[in-house]
N, C-alpha and C positions, 0 to 999 in steps of 0.2 A: 225548315228555316228558309224563308224566301230571301232575306237580306243577309249577305255574307260579309257585311262591312266590318263586323267585329272580329272576323277571322284573322289570326296572326300566324302566318306560315311558319316562321322560325319557332314560335312558342309551341305550336301543334307538333312539329317534328321533334322538339326537345322533350315533349311529354310522351310521345309515342315513337321512339327512335327506330323501332323495328319496321317502320314504313319506308325509311330512306332507301333500303335495298330494293324495294319495289319500284321506287322512282328511278333509281339507277339502272334497273333492268328494263325500264320502259313499260312496266305493267300499268302504272299510273303516271301522269305527267307532273303532278305536284301533290303537296299535302292537301290543298283545297280540293282537288279532284278526288283524292282518296276519301276525304270527309264527305263530300257530296254523294259519292257512289256507295261507300261502305261504312264510314266512320260514324255518321250520325245514327244510322240504323243500329249500329253495334253499341251505341251509348258512349262513344268517345267524345265527350263534351268539353275537354280541356282545349279550347280553341283560342283563348285569350287570357292573359293574366288579369284582365278586368272582369271576367265572368267565372264564377264558381257555382256549378249546378246545385251542390248540396246547400250552400248558403242561400241561393235563390229560392229553393224549395222550402227551406226552413223559414225564410222571411215571408213566404207566401204559401202557407199551409193549405189554403183553399185550392191551390193549383195542383198539388200532388196527385189527387185522384184522377186528374186528366192527363197524366204523364205515364207512358208505357213502362218506364223503368220502375214504376210503382204499381201500375195496373195494366196488365197486358192488353186489355181491350180499349185503352184510352186513346183519344184522338191525337195527342201530341207524342212524338217519338221520344222526346227528352224535355227537360226543363228549358234547355237552350232553344228548342223548337218553339216553345211557348213564348219565351223571351223575345 
């Protein structure tokens, strides 16, 4: 995902509260940094209340084969990456 405009820091941390201690310990500077370095590759796509990966893929079934959460060899890490 090249454009992080949809990313909502508070929402991401509310969905993945176990990240907050890593921020407090200085392992990552923010939820956004965590997402960029680890979260997206791990499939942590709850980055905004305005985007739901399952809904996106259900509405765009032609996209699913190109997403690694469905096909490990696909070019897009997640549905969010394609979005």
